[in-house]
C-alpha positions in Angstrom: -10.6 59.8 -67.6 -7.1 61.3 -67.6 -8.4 64.2 -69.6 -10.7 65.2 -66.8 -8.5 64.3 -63.9 -5.5 66.2 -65.3 -2.7 66.1 -62.7 -5.0 64.8 -60.0 -5.1 61.2 -58.9 -8.3 59.1 -59.1 -8.2 58.8 -55.3 -8.9 62.5 -55.0 -12.1 62.1 -57.1 -13.1 59.0 -55.1 -12.4 60.9 -51.8 -14.4 63.9 -53.0 -17.4 61.7 -53.9 -17.2 59.9 -50.6 -17.1 63.1 -48.6 -20.0 64.7 -50.5 -22.3 61.7 -50.2 -21.4 60.9 -46.6 -22.3 64.5 -45.6 -25.5 64.3 -47.7 -26.4 61.0 -46.1 -25.9 62.5 -42.6 -27.9 65.6 -43.7 -30.8 63.5 -44.9 -30.9 61.5 -41.6 -30.7 64.7 -39.6 -33.8 66.2 -41.5 -36.1 63.2 -42.0 -38.9 64.5 -39.8 -40.3 67.1 -42.3 -39.7 70.1 -40.0 -38.8 73.7 -40.9 -35.1 74.4 -40.7 -34.1 76.6 -37.7 -31.5 79.3 -37.7 -29.3 77.2 -35.4 -29.5 74.2 -37.8 -28.9 76.4 -40.9 -25.9 78.0 -39.3 -24.5 74.6 -38.3 -24.8 73.1 -41.7 -23.5 76.3 -43.4 -20.4 76.0 -41.2 -20.1 72.3 -42.0 -20.1 72.8 -45.8 -17.7 75.8 -45.6 -15.4 73.9 -43.3 -15.4 70.8 -45.6 -14.7 73.0 -48.6 -11.8 74.7 -46.9 -10.4 71.4 -45.6 -10.6 70.0 -49.2 -8.7 73.1 -50.4 -6.1 72.5 -47.7 -5.6 68.9 -48.8 -5.2 70.0 -52.4 -2.6 72.5 -51.3 -0.6 69.9 -49.3 -0.9 67.1 -52.0 -0.8 69.1 -55.2 0.6 72.6 -54.4 -0.6 76.0 -53.3 -1.4 77.1 -56.8 -4.0 74.4 -57.3 -5.5 75.2 -53.9 -5.7 78.9 -54.7 -7.4 78.1 -58.0 -9.9 75.9 -56.2 -10.7 78.6 -53.7 -11.0 81.2 -56.5 -13.5 79.0 -58.3 -15.4 78.2 -55.1 -15.9 81.8 -54.0 -16.7 82.9 -57.6 -19.4 80.2 -58.0 -20.8 81.0 -54.5 -21.1 84.7 -55.4 -22.6 84.0 -58.8 -25.1 81.6 -57.4 -26.6 84.0 -54.8 -29.2 85.0 -57.4 -30.3 81.4 -57.7 -30.9 81.4 -53.9 -33.7 84.0 -54.4 -35.0 82.3 -57.5 -35.5 79.1 -55.4 -37.3 81.3 -52.9 -39.5 82.5 -55.7 -40.2 78.9 -56.8 -41.3 77.8 -53.3 -43.4 81.0 -52.9 -45.2 80.2 -56.2 -45.9 76.6 -55.2 -46.7 77.6 -51.6 -44.2 75.0 -50.5 -43.8 75.4 -46.7 -40.6 74.9 -44.7 -41.5 71.4 -43.7 -41.0 70.1 -47.3 -38.4 72.6 -48.6 -35.4 70.6 -47.3 -36.6 67.5 -49.1 -37.0 69.3 -52.4 -33.6 71.0 -52.2 -31.9 67.8 -51.0 -33.0 65.8 -54.1 -32.4 68.9 -56.2 -28.7 68.8 -55.1 -28.4 65.2 -56.2 -29.6 66.2 -59.7 -27.3 69.2 -59.7 -24.3 67.0 -59.0 -25.0 65.1 -62.2 -26.0 68.2 -64.3 -22.9 70.1 -63.2 -20.7 67.2 -64.3 -22.4 67.4 -67.7 -21.8 71.2 -67.9 -18.1 70.9 -66.9 -17.7 68.2 -69.6 -19.1 70.3 -72.4 -17.7 73.6 -71.2 -19.5 76.6 -72.7 -20.8 74.9 -75.9 -24.4 75.2 -74.8 -24.2 78.8 -73.7 -26.4 80.1 -76.5 -29.3 77.9 -75.3 -29.4 79.9 -72.1 -30.9 83.1 -73.7 -34.6 82.2 -73.7 -34.3 80.1 -70.6 -33.0 83.1 -68.6 -35.7 85.3 -70.2 -38.5 82.9 -69.1 -37.0 82.6 -65.6 -36.7 86.4 -65.4 -40.4 86.8 -66.2 -41.2 84.1 -63.6 -39.2 85.9 -61.0 -40.9 89.3 -61.7 -44.3 87.6 -61.5 -43.5 86.0 -58.2 -42.1 89.3 -56.8 -45.4 90.9 -57.8 -47.4 88.1 -56.2 -45.4 88.4 -53.0 -45.9 92.2 -52.9 -49.6 92.2 -53.7 -50.4 89.3 -51.3 -47.9 90.4 -48.6 -47.0 86.7 -48.4 -49.9 85.8 -46.1 -48.7 82.3 -45.7 -51.8 80.6 -47.0 -51.3 77.1 -48.3 -52.6 76.0 -51.7 -54.9 73.1 -51.3 -55.9 72.6 -55.0 -53.2 73.1 -57.7 -55.5 72.5 -60.6 -55.1 76.1 -61.9 -51.4 76.3 -61.2 -49.6 76.9 -64.6 -47.1 74.0 -64.1 -50.0 71.6 -63.4 -51.9 72.7 -66.5 -48.9 72.4 -68.8 -47.5 69.2 -67.3 -50.9 67.4 -67.5 -50.6 67.4 -71.2 -47.5 65.2 -71.0 -47.9 63.0 -67.9 -50.5 62.4 -65.1 -50.4 65.1 -62.4 -52.3 65.0 -59.1 -53.7 68.4 -58.2 -53.0 68.2 -54.5 -49.9 67.6 -52.3 -49.5 64.1 -50.8 -47.3 64.8 -47.8 -43.7 64.9 -48.9 -44.2 62.5 -51.8 -43.1 63.4 -55.3 -45.4 60.8 -56.8 -48.7 59.3 -55.7 -51.2 56.8 -57.0 -54.6 58.1 -58.1 -57.1 55.6 -59.2 -54.3 53.1 -59.8 -52.3 55.6 -61.9 -48.9 56.8 -60.8 -49.1 60.6 -60.9 -46.6 63.4 -60.1 -47.5 65.7 -57.3 -47.0 69.5 -57.3 -44.0 68.9 -55.0 -42.3 67.0 -57.9 -43.0 69.9 -60.2 -41.4 72.3 -57.7 -38.4 70.0 -57.7 -38.2 70.1 -61.6 -38.3 74.0 -61.4 -35.5 74.0 -58.9 -33.4 71.7 -61.2 -34.2 74.0 -64.3 -33.1 77.0 -62.3 -29.8 75.4 -61.5 -29.3 74.6 -65.2 -30.2 78.2 -66.2 -27.6 79.7 -63.8 -25.0 77.1 -64.7 -25.0 78.6 -68.2 -23.4 81.7 -66.6 -21.5 80.4 -63.6 -19.7 77.4 -65.1 -18.1 79.3 -67.9 -17.0 82.0 -65.4 -15.2 79.4 -63.3 -13.7 77.9 -66.4 -12.3 81.3 -67.2 -10.4 81.1 -63.8 -9.1 77.6 -64.3 -9.5 75.1 -67.1 -8.8 72.1 -64.9 -12.1 70.1 -65.0 -11.5 68.6 -61.5 -11.1 72.0 -59.9 -14.1 73.5 -61.8 -16.4 70.6 -60.8 -15.4 70.3 -57.1 -15.5 74.0 -56.5 -19.0 74.1 -58.2 -20.4 71.3 -56.1 -19.0 72.6 -52.8 -20.4 76.1 -53.5 -23.9 75.0 -54.4 -24.0 72.6 -51.4 -23.2 75.5 -49.1 -25.6 77.8 -50.9 -28.5 75.4 -50.0 -27.7 75.8 -46.3 -27.5 79.6 -46.8 -31.0 79.5 -48.3 -32.4 78.0 -45.1 -30.5 80.5 -43.0 -32.2 83.3 -45.0 -35.7 81.7 -44.7 -35.3 81.2 -41.0 -34.1 84.8 -40.6 -37.3 86.1 -42.3 -39.3 84.9 -39.4 -37.6 87.2 -37.1 -36.6 90.2 -39.3 -40.0 91.7 -40.3 -38.7 94.0 -43.1 -36.5 91.3 -44.7 -39.5 90.2 -46.8 -39.6 93.7 -48.5 -35.9 93.4 -49.2 -36.4 90.0 -50.8 -39.2 91.4 -53.0 -36.8 94.2 -54.1 -34.0 91.7 -54.8 -36.3 89.4 -56.8 -37.4 92.4 -58.9 -33.8 93.4 -59.6 -32.8 89.8 -60.5 -35.8 89.4 -62.8 -35.0 92.6 -64.8 -31.3 91.7 -64.7 -31.9 88.2 -66.2 -34.2 89.6 -69.0 -32.1 92.6 -69.9 -28.8 90.7 -69.8 -30.2 87.8 -71.9 -31.6 90.1 -74.6 -28.3 92.0 -74.7 -29.8 95.3 -73.6 -27.7 95.8 -70.6 -25.1 93.7 -68.8 -24.8 94.1 -65.0 -21.5 92.7 -63.7 -21.3 90.1 -61.1 -19.7 92.5 -58.6 -22.4 95.1 -59.0 -25.2 92.5 -58.8 -23.7 91.0 -55.6 -23.4 94.4 -54.1 -27.0 95.2 -54.8 -28.2 91.9 -53.4 -26.1 92.2 -50.3 -27.0 95.9 -49.9 -30.7 95.0 -50.1 -30.4 92.3 -47.5 -28.4 94.7 -45.2 -31.1 97.4 -45.5 -33.8 94.8 -44.7 -31.9 93.6 -41.7 -31.1 97.1 -40.4 -34.7 98.2 -41.1 -36.0 95.4 -38.9 -34.0 96.7 -36.0 -34.5 100.4 -36.5 -38.2 100.2 -37.3 -39.4 97.1 -35.3 -43.1 96.2 -35.6 -45.1 97.8 -32.8 -48.1 96.0 -31.4 -51.4 97.9 -31.9 -52.4 99.4 -28.6 -55.8 98.4 -27.3 -58.3 101.2 -27.3 
């Protein structure tokens, strides 16, 4: 334990765990009605997570010195910027499964619980599994490109999938465990003929978890390069991905009002897909700063375009 805590006391770890799970519990209770997240709600929770992270950094500065606090903030903002791509991959996953806003919070909530454990594993092993990420990233890159094409060709008409029998994840998973071909409300599992079966919502959750693992291969080693203190690496990672989840809902809510933001998302997904494939195969590496600039630039163009070229109602003839 001392190896991982370093110069930090066990009370800091206990306090961190208490803060995270208290906020997650409040979050769960605040969103237990299976309703889409509004812009106001997404802004509020984004502010909460950013405020909690900054308060945690302030406490580290007071108790352990300004240098430790600066390293935490450096890791926090680096992880947040590197994880922006994952935000759009999650959007691609939900688009592929046609998971609407009413259930997205539930999927990401439990996805975060899994990420808390998985990130702990990654921090513990450092970069020793980095080589395994190559083909995982290639597969996700292909998936992202496929989803971008589906969104472009269908113009995201918002139609729900009633029967998932032909969905690729259902076809593959049925060979391993029982899978129901329809959603059952917000349930991850349901009983069909007395057999406990996974629902497509559970398969979406697994894809979200895998996406977090895939991006952790890149982001965790990058933060370790900033600081080798496991406590700082882990806490900065968790606070960053918790805040990113709220940012996701902010983006989704904004799409309802910014009519050209959908086109920007398709462009960004296409860029991320090619970046993941080309980078993993060693063909070309796009730096984190360039990637973030392209993503933010695409979003900015989508937002500006929505104001400059607002949708005009067709005049009656």
